[in-house]
ZARO-283218 format. One line per 10 residues: number of its first residue (from 0); their letters; for each residue x, y, z of C-alpha. Coordinates in steps of 0.2 Angstrom, whole numbers. Layout:
<recs>
NUM) a) X Y Z  ...
</recs>
This chain:
<recs>
0) msdelmrrvd) 343 491 508  338 502 492  342 496 475  354 510 472  364 502 485  362 483 481  373 488 462  387 494 473  396 475 475  401 466 458
10) icyleskneh) 411 450 457  419 440 441  431 427 438  444 430 422  456 422 411  467 433 399  484 432 390  492 445 382  484 461 390  488 477 394
20) vtwdvhffhe) 475 486 401  475 504 408  458 511 420  457 528 419  439 526 420  437 517 439  424 521 452  428 506 463  437 497 475  446 481 470
30) lilvkggeae) 452 467 476  461 455 463  463 438 468  478 429 455  474 411 454  488 407 441  500 415 427  505 433 431  505 452 430  515 466 432
40) ftinnkkyaa) 504 479 442  507 498 442  496 505 453  500 526 459  518 524 450  520 510 460  526 493 452  522 476 458  520 459 451  507 448 456
50) rkgslviign) 508 429 454  496 414 460  494 419 479  494 436 477  476 450 482  480 465 473  473 480 483  468 492 473  457 508 480  444 521 471
60) lerhdfnvdn) 457 536 468  470 524 461  473 525 444  483 507 439  486 498 424  490 478 421  500 469 410  501 453 404  514 447 391  519 430 390
70) dmvykryvlk) 508 415 388  505 409 404  485 411 405  482 426 420  467 419 429  460 432 444  445 434 454  439 450 452  429 461 468  422 476 467
80) vshdfcllmi) 414 487 479  411 504 479  419 517 491  401 522 500  398 503 501  411 501 512  408 516 524  389 510 526  394 492 526  406 486 533
90) relafisili) 408 491 552  428 490 560  435 506 555  452 492 555  445 484 539  442 501 532  456 507 534  465 492 524  453 499 508  451 520 511
100) hrtpdynhvv) 470 525 521  487 524 512  504 528 520  521 528 511  526 511 514  508 506 508  511 489 496  495 486 487  501 467 485  497 453 497
110) eldeeneeqi) 509 437 496  495 425 503  503 408 512  497 391 506  482 390 522  477 409 518  477 406 500  463 395 503  453 404 517  451 417 505
120) tnffdsicqe) 447 409 491  432 401 496  424 418 500  426 426 483  418 408 480  404 411 492  405 429 487  399 424 469  386 413 474  379 428 482
130) ytkkplmwqt) 380 439 469  374 427 457  358 419 465  356 435 476  346 425 489  337 437 505  349 452 513  363 443 500  372 462 501  374 460 519
140) rcalliseil) 381 442 517  393 451 505  399 464 516  401 451 529  413 438 516  423 456 513  425 458 533  433 441 534  443 443 519  451 461 529
150) ltiyrfnknm) 451 452 543  464 441 537  473 452 530  473 462 546  480 445 553  492 439 545  502 454 537  507 467 551  509 481 538  491 482 535
160) rfiqgnnemt) 487 486 551  487 504 552  477 505 569  476 498 586  461 493 593  448 511 595  461 525 585  451 541 589  458 551 578  456 538 563
170) nsivevqkyi) 439 536 568  439 557 566  446 555 548  432 541 541  417 549 550  425 566 537  429 553 524  410 552 525  403 570 528  414 571 510
180) eenlnrkitl) 404 555 501  389 563 507  391 582 503  402 584 486  386 595 479  394 609 488  407 618 494  417 608 509  429 618 516  444 613 530
190) eelgkryyis) 435 625 542  418 618 542  423 602 544  437 607 559  421 615 568  409 601 564  420 588 571  430 599 584  446 596 576  458 613 574
200) kcylsrmfqe) 460 615 553  480 615 554  478 596 563  463 592 553  473 596 538  490 587 545  482 571 551  470 571 535  486 569 526  495 558 535
210) itgygfkeyl) 480 544 540  473 545 519  488 549 508  483 562 502  482 581 506  464 588 508  460 599 493  470 586 480  455 571 492  442 583 489
220) ilcklnkakr) 445 586 471  447 568 466  433 563 474  424 576 465  431 571 447  429 553 452  411 553 456  408 566 437  418 551 428  404 541 437
230) llcdtnlsvg) 388 554 430  398 553 411  398 534 411  384 532 420  369 545 414  364 555 402  363 570 413  374 586 405  391 590 410  381 608 418
240) disasvgyvd) 371 598 428  387 584 432  396 601 437  383 606 447  380 589 458  399 590 462  398 607 468  404 619 455  394 633 452  405 636 438
250) vnnfirifri) 404 625 423  417 632 415  429 630 429  423 611 430  428 610 413  444 619 414  449 607 429  443 591 421  453 597 405  472 598 417
260) regttpkqyr) 467 581 428  459 568 414  469 580 398  453 580 390  436 588 393  422 581 399  409 579 382  426 572 376  430 560 390  411 554 389
270) kvalsdgvtp) 413 550 369  428 542 374  422 529 387  408 525 378  415 521 364  426 512 373  412 497 379  412 507 398  394 497 404  385 511 413
280) isnnmn) 385 504 431  365 502 433  366 489 419  385 478 428  378 479 441  364 470 441
</recs>
């Protein structure tokens, strides 16, 4: 397994008081297990209260913030998993869907009973040990433990059972998402994907929206900008090179779209992100 893939899982245990954080620099799927205190989350404009026994699930494309405004210590595990790690290392389609698909009634916070909280805490502890000690095949072990967490969620919460058994269309959409992730450096169209996966363009468009929660064009732009933001924070590549790496031939068009979506230019985004202490992934994941 490559060094790059080794950097795609991160876990830590944190405690804080009176904290407010808005995450615009966000490259990972996150699983947050609350062990004490209380926090208010806003995820994709939905508001949640998370307390001891809450498991918060945040997708890599979802803007979110949390607020702790009381004197109680907010204690939590934070597990971060990259999108490509999920697609490469998690084999069960039903588990992948929990992380990357969003139905209209998707609930980002799962309230665990005492038994499931203890079980999932043990899984988080085991991931911490694997991540810290890095024994032989630790990444594979982490993928298995993450799958165990997702299995517990799947069994415990019927609202997370997006698919039952082998759903051919959901599998096709996951394959489309994998293809997009691997080909962000060039133009991708619904026509091309329809021919590749033997699905009509109109049907693919409708099912993509229904399963992922995003329109195809919106999803593609979000993926491209997410990769661009990671490269701005993690590399010294020029804006022109980053534009090309996410499939924009015209750098001015890339800058225009970036400004519309992020409210700032790529150069200013990089400057602010680094001044705010955003640690490059290549340093943060080792």
